[in-house]
N, C-alpha and C positions, 0 to 999 in steps of 0.2 A: 869507346865506340869503334875506333879503328881496329882494335883487336877482335871485336865482334864480327866486323867485316872479314877479317882474315880467317876467323874460325870457320865461316861458311864457305869462303873462297877455297880454303884448303880441302873442303869436302866437295868441291867442283860445282857449286851453283853457278849459273850463268851470269847472275847479276842481281840487282836490287831495285825495287820500287820504293823510293823513300817518301813516306807519307808527309804531307804538309811541310815540304822541305824549306819553304821560305819562313817558317816559324822556328827554325832549329836553334836560334839563339835570341836572347832578349837584350834589352838595353843594359849596359854595364852599370849605369847609375840608377836603375830601377825607377825611372821617371814614370809618372802616371800619364796614361792616354787622356786626351781631352774629349769632351762630348762631341759627337757627330751632329752638326746642325741639320743634316738631311734625314735623321732617324725618324721613322714612323712606327707606331705601335704594332703594325702588322709585320714588321721585320723581326728577325731573331734578336733576343736580348743582347747578344755580344756585339750587335751592330750599333748599340747606343754610343759606343766609343770609337774614335778613330784609331786605327791600328798602327800608329806611328812608331811606338817604342817596343812592340812585340813581334813585328813581322818585317821581312825584307830589310833587315839591318845590314850595314856595310860589311860586318864580320861574316855574314852568311857565306859569301862567295869564297872567303878564305878557308872556311871549314870545308866547303864542298871541294875546293882544290886539294885539300889534304886527303879527303875521301877518294878523289879521282886518282891521286898518286898511288894509293893502295891498290885500286883496281888495275892500274897500269903495270903493277908488278906481276900480273897474271895475264895469260893469253886470252884474247877474245872474250872479255867480260864487259858488262855494261851497267849503266845506272840510269834509271828513270826518275824524274823528280815531279811530284805533284805540286803544281804551282798555279794558283788562281791570281794572276796579276795582269795588268795591261800588257799588250804585246811588246811595247818598247822595253818594259822591265823584264818580261819573261825571257826574251832572247839573251839578256845579259847572263843568264844562268848557264849558257854554253861555255862561259869562261872567256877570258880576254883573248886566248889563242886556241880555243877548243879544248881547254884543260878543265872544264867544269862538268856539268851533267851531260851525258850523251844525248838524252832526249828530255828536255823540259816539256812536260805535257802541254799540248796545245788543245784547249777545250772549246774552241770557237764553234764547232759543230753542235755542241751541247748548249751553248749560251746564246747563239744568234737566232733570230726568227727564221723560219723555214721558207725563205724566199730566194729565188735564184740570184737576183741582183745583189742581195746582202751577202750571200755565200760567195759569189764571184768576186765582189770587192774585197772580201776577207782573204780569199786565196791570193789575189794579186798583192795585197798589202803584206801578207805573211811572206810570200816569196821575195818581195822587194826588201824586206827588213831583215831577213835571215843573214847572219854573217857567212862569209865564204866557207868557213869550216863547220857550219851548222847543218845537220841533216834534218829535214822536216819530219813532223809526225802529226797525225790527226786522231782524235779520240771521239768516238761516236756515242758512247754511253759509259756510265760507271755506277757505282753503288750509292752515290749521293744524289742522283737526279732521276726524274721519271724516265721510264724506258722509252726508246725511240718509237716503238709502235704505238705507245700511248701519246707521245708528244705530237706525232705527225700523221698517225693512221697507218694501217697495215700495208696499203698499196704504196704509200710513199716510203715506207720502211725498206721496200725493195730498191727504190731510187737511192736511198741513203746507203744501202749496201754497195751499189754500183759506184757511188761517189767515193766512199771510204776506200774501196779496194782498187780504184783507178787513179787516185790522186798521187802526186809525187810525195814520197815519204813513207814512214813506217805506220801502218794502220793498227789501232788498238780497238779491240772488239770486246764488249761486255758479255759475259756468259748468258746464254738464253736469247740474246738478240738474234742469233743466227737461226733460231726456229720461230721467231716472231713473238716471243713472250711479251706480255703487257703487264702493267701495274695490276696488283691484286688488292682489293679492299680488305683492310685489316680491322676486324671487330675490336672494340676497346679492350676486351679482356685478353686479346692475343698480341697486343702491342709489346714489342721488345726494344725498340730504339729509344735510348735514354733521352734523345732530343724531344720526341713526342711525349714521353712521360713527364719530362720537366716543364715543358711549356705546351700543354695540350691545346688543341683547337686552332692553332695557327697554320696547320697544314705543313708542318716542317718535318714530319716523320718520314723516314726513308725506308721503312719496312716494305711498302708496296712494291718497290723495285728489287727487293732482296729475297723473294720467295724461292723455294728450292728449284733446282734445275729439273726440267720435265723430260726424263729419259724415256719413259714408256707410259702406257695406260694402266700399268699394274698399280697395286696399292702404294700410296705415297709417291706416285709418279716414278717408281723405280729408284727413287733417291735414297731411301732408307727403309729398313725393316721396322724401325721404330717410328712413333709419331713425330712429325716434323716440327721444327722450331716455329715456323710460320705456316699459315694456311696455304693451300694450293689453289691455283686457278680452277675455274669450273669447266674449262675446255681442254683438260689434259688428255681426254680420250682421242682427240684429233691433233692437238698441238703438242707433239712430243717427238723425240729424236727417232724412235723406231718407226712411227707412222710416216714422218716426213722423209725418211730414207727411202721408203717404198714409193712415195709420190714423186714422179719425175719432175714436175713443175713446182715443187715446194720451194719456199724461201731458203730452206737448208741446202737444197741442191743448187740453188743460185749461188749461195756463199761458197759451196765446194767448187763449183765451176769457176767462179771468179778467182779464188785462191789458186787453183791449179793453173789458170791462164797467167796470173801474175807471176807465179814461180817459173813458168816456162818462157815468158817473153821479157827480155831485157828492157824493151820499151816501157813496159808497165812497172817493172821492178826498180829500174834506176834511170829511166829516160827523162828527157826534159818535159816540163809542163809548158804548154803554149796556149794562152787564152785565145778563143775565137769569138769575135764580136757577135752579139746577138741581142735580141730585145725580148720584152715580155718575161714570162716566168720560165724561160729556157736557160740552161747552163750548158755551154759547149766548150770543149777544149781538146787539144791534141796531146798525145804522148808519143815521143819518138826518141830513138837511140841510134846514133850513127845513120846508116842507110838501111837498117833492118826494117822489120815491119813497123808501120805507123798506125796508130789507133786514134780514131775520132770518137769521143764520148759525148753523147747528146742526152741530156737529162731534162725531163719535163716535170717541173715542180707544181704544176697547176692542177693536176688531176683531170684536166680536160684535154682532148686531142689538140695537138699543135703541129705546125709544119715548120721545117727549118730549110731554108734555101741558101746554099753557099757554093762558091767555086772551090772550096778546100777539099771537097769530096772527089777523089780521082775516079776515072772510069773503071769499071769492073771491080768495084769495091764489094765486100761482102759483110753481112751482119754476123759478127762472131758470137755475140750474146745479147739477148734482150731481157728486160727485167722479169718477164713471165716465162722465159725459156721457150718461146713459141715462134720465134721469127728468125732463127739461125739460117744463114746462107741463102736468104731470099733478098733479091735486089731488083 
């Protein structure tokens, strides 16, 4: 495995995303997992057993350490680890002195309910538990979970974009979320995911969030000249990259503006995260770096108008970005 890493590193890849990295080694005595007393028939079949002897084994961190040493033989390479574990266990994958995974994936934005207080508490806890050598990261969507626009709605998907790209740490964005793609219903005869084929009817299929990227309104959404592996959404005529590039207030242009701002401003790229107390379904925080520009991010999770009163807003502040790109520099 280490030689496989070197093969690609020698070809100048920037790094690796290691799938289910906490599964990478099994119990050396091949002991059987015990039944999980919390199992219910609506859960996937593999949840019948506790994952004691096939995941998160003590040897995993030793193997990751060896992988990290290989990456450290090269300049500016990195490793991301897919890890679905409680926060306390997940952060151990940074290694004892930062010699483990550069970014153990933090899936809290996927797993938590979409409520401001729940997200605020999660951010505070994550920031508090990170080791001094651990750089944070946030994941908004991936190939195993419903798309963000389906989970929380299209309007709130803009709030999610603002959150992802203004939090401290490296943002991870799933393809298509930047144009607001949603889950697509998959007819039974078009199912491809082995999960759904093996245990149909439990709603475990992941095909709905894996449909082709919608590049244009052309045939097959500009994705391919051949028929696509999965069906396309019925709104590709308006929800595609070409159309949204032309629409100044589109979610795609919101993402582009946020990314440009983040790249330009150290406060957003590497600055501190400072929580601002508030109530209700508002999430408010500051990002600041040295005495440079300071940013106050105020996000309304409720879908209804809300007011925020605070002494933390200095005089002559300006609105740099709004979620619908319609309120810039109005105060």
